[in-house]
C-alpha positions, 0 to 999 in steps of 0.5 A: 663520803668516800670510804675505804680508800687511802686519805691525803692531805697538805697543808703549808703556809706561803710566808714559810713561818712555822706556826702551831695552828698549821700543826694543829689544823693538820692533825684535825684534817688527819682526823677528818679522815678517819672513814677514809682509813681502814681498821681491823677487828678491833675498832682501835686497831688502825691500818695506819695513819702519821704525818711528815712535817718540816723540821719544828726546829724550836721544838727540836732544840728544846728536847735535844736540850732537855732530853738529851744535853745538848745546849744549843743544838744549832750553835752546835750542827747547823746542819744538823739532822734528825732520825725518827726510828723503830727499834726492838722492844727487846733491850738487848737487841735494841742496844745492839741495833743502836751500837750498829747505827752509831759504827755506821755513823762513825765510818761515814764521818758522821757524828751522833750527837744523842738519842732520845726516847719518843714519848707515846701513850698506847693506851687507845690501841688495839691489841693487835697494834700493841702486839708489835709495837716497836720501841720508838726513839730519835737521834740527833746527827751531825752530818759529815763536812763536805769533802769527807764523803766526796760532795755529798749533801747531808740528805744524800748521807743520811740516806747512805747511812740509813741504807748500810745500817739496815743491812748491817742489821740484818747481817749480824742477825744473820737473818734466814729471810731472803736476801731483799728482805728487810729486818722489820723490827728495825726500821728508820722511819725518816732520817733528814735535815729538813723533815720528820715523820710521826706515823704508826699502825694507828687510826687517823684520830689516834696520831695525835693521842699516841705522840706527845710530841705532836701536842707540843706547843712548841711543835710548830711547822709551815709545812704537814702531809698527813695520811690514812691509811686503807690498806689494801695489797700488804697487811697493815704494819707499823712501818708500812704506815704512810707517809713515807720519806717523800710521799704517801699514796692514794692508790694501786700501783698496778705495775709493780711488779715490772716496775720493781723487776726493771729497777733490780736490772738496773742496779747494776749500771747504777754507779755513774750518778754516784761516781759524779758525787766521789762516791765508789762503786763499794759504796753505792752496792750498799745502797741494794736493794732499792726496791723492798719486797717486804714494803708496799707499792707506796713503800717501792715507789718512796724508795725510787722516788728517793734514789732518783730526787737524790742523784739530782732530780727535782720532785716536780721532775721525778713526779713527770719521770714516774707518773707521766701525763698522757702524752703520746696521743696528745696534739696539743702538747708543746714539742719540748714537753714531748721530746722530755717524755719520750726521751724519759720513756727510754729510762724508766717506765710508768708507775701506772695505776689509779693513783693520787700521789702527794710529796715534800722534802720540806722545800717544796710540796706538790701531788698529782694524779694519774693519767686518768684521773681515777683519785680525787684531789682538790685545793685552797688558797686563802688570802693569808697565804695558807694552802690545802690540799686534800683527796676531798673537802671539809677537811679543815675549815677554810671560810668561803670569803678567805679564798682567793684560789680553788680548783681540783686536780686534773689527769696527768697534772702536777699540783705544787707549792715553791715555798721559796717562792711562796706561791703556787707553780702552774702545772704547765710552768713548771713542766716548761721548765723542767722541759727547757732544762736539756736538750731532750729534743735533740737528743731523741733525734740523734739517738732514738730509733723505732723498728719502722727505721730499721732498713729492710733485710736483704734476702739471698737466692739461697735463703728464698730457696730454703724457705720454699723448701721449708714452705712445701714440707708444710707445717706437718714436719713440725707437728711433734715440735708445735704439739710439745710448746702447746701450739693447737690448729686454732692458735695456727689459724687465727694468729700465726697465719693472721699475723704472717700475712698481715704483720700485725697480731690477730684480734681475739677474746681473752676468753679461757674455756680451759676448767678450773684448777680445782676441777680439773683432771690434768695436774696444776702449779699451785699457782694456778689455784690463785687467780685474783689479785685483790688490788688490781684496778 
């Protein structure tokens, strides 16, 4: 068995019929991946676990009637949304957060139909997890009518509501944390018309015991996605448990710093997609920051994925954009798909690193491997129309004689369940469909060029004379500046001269013969004492 690496799983019914068996088997799948999750000094304090399910409408109607007083939820709000929130345990602060939420919802034209406290049982939790356990509540909402907020869909409205209320809570408190940081004891776990997430700083086998909801016989769904977390580059917390709002992840995003910096740089030009939906620039700025330094690499991936999805891209297209396959040197790839990747490489750099990313919006579910295939993923389809995908086999008992299709995820390939069509969609089919949506090849030919396409520079006679004079003066005239900038004879001889002569970067080793900061006689900055990045692979 693989251990010390996150466990990921999807269980879906192609018929789209909600069943209790789907939820029960998903909980069993999660419990069987306990060996993948991490735990603290106390064995009963986990790194995090959770599940996201397609909205269990029968159950939600029951608890809305029983706990909230809504006699007929579907009649009251046919397109209702449900939010799952982590709230402060202090009663006064919790009431203030609820007031902030309701005020923002009203400003956005949404109606709060009611709240319910989610029943939980923390007796099996370790002291570490209990000490930071939040109050957990659900909120029922009726979205604004179309036209009230431009042409925003329900999930776009919920996205704006979540972003605005999180910043509102932070502003009210006057938090001293850096501006991008989110308030940690107020966290919107999920807020959607299609899915809901149950998660926490738990072990994989504690979800069922902790949340009474998921044990209810009327809690039924046609889709469940589960995750058992092994924390690497961030410490365990309730909000960092997975799944997030659209995805869960086994692996590491090694390019995270650059990806997050680029997203921050792009925030200044993000108004256009929202302007097309009737949202003005002032509203757009309330969505920032997109990336949150207080969350994990997976959390930031989810934030960007959500933005791209809600501004018009399908989830498979977003996955192709963020984790592209190795297309540059693939001579067998068709021209349309190559043009898609080339065009979009100018819009989004890859989120690189070993990864199995599973995703769902309640209508589609799927998974993708990184371009090197450094994380495992296997799947089954049965004669009854059940699909199981997981980071390993054996998480759900599937009789061999019922299997009609099985396989393993390939590097850079998409595994996709389309519940509207009731089938698994082949990697080549979905990518061909996406690549054909727009004339990427024509756009690339008309708008993209490389440095080799630029005309050679024109050199005037006066410039030649100046260059010759400078050459005669030699490097001696530049010695003070070179020394000040840290250049050495070795740099000039082995790097700069070969580059000037051949037009290519010189090859060399990556060795560093400077003494360690700890024993160096020269003054060093604090970060020079810290070399290792633990999660980097």
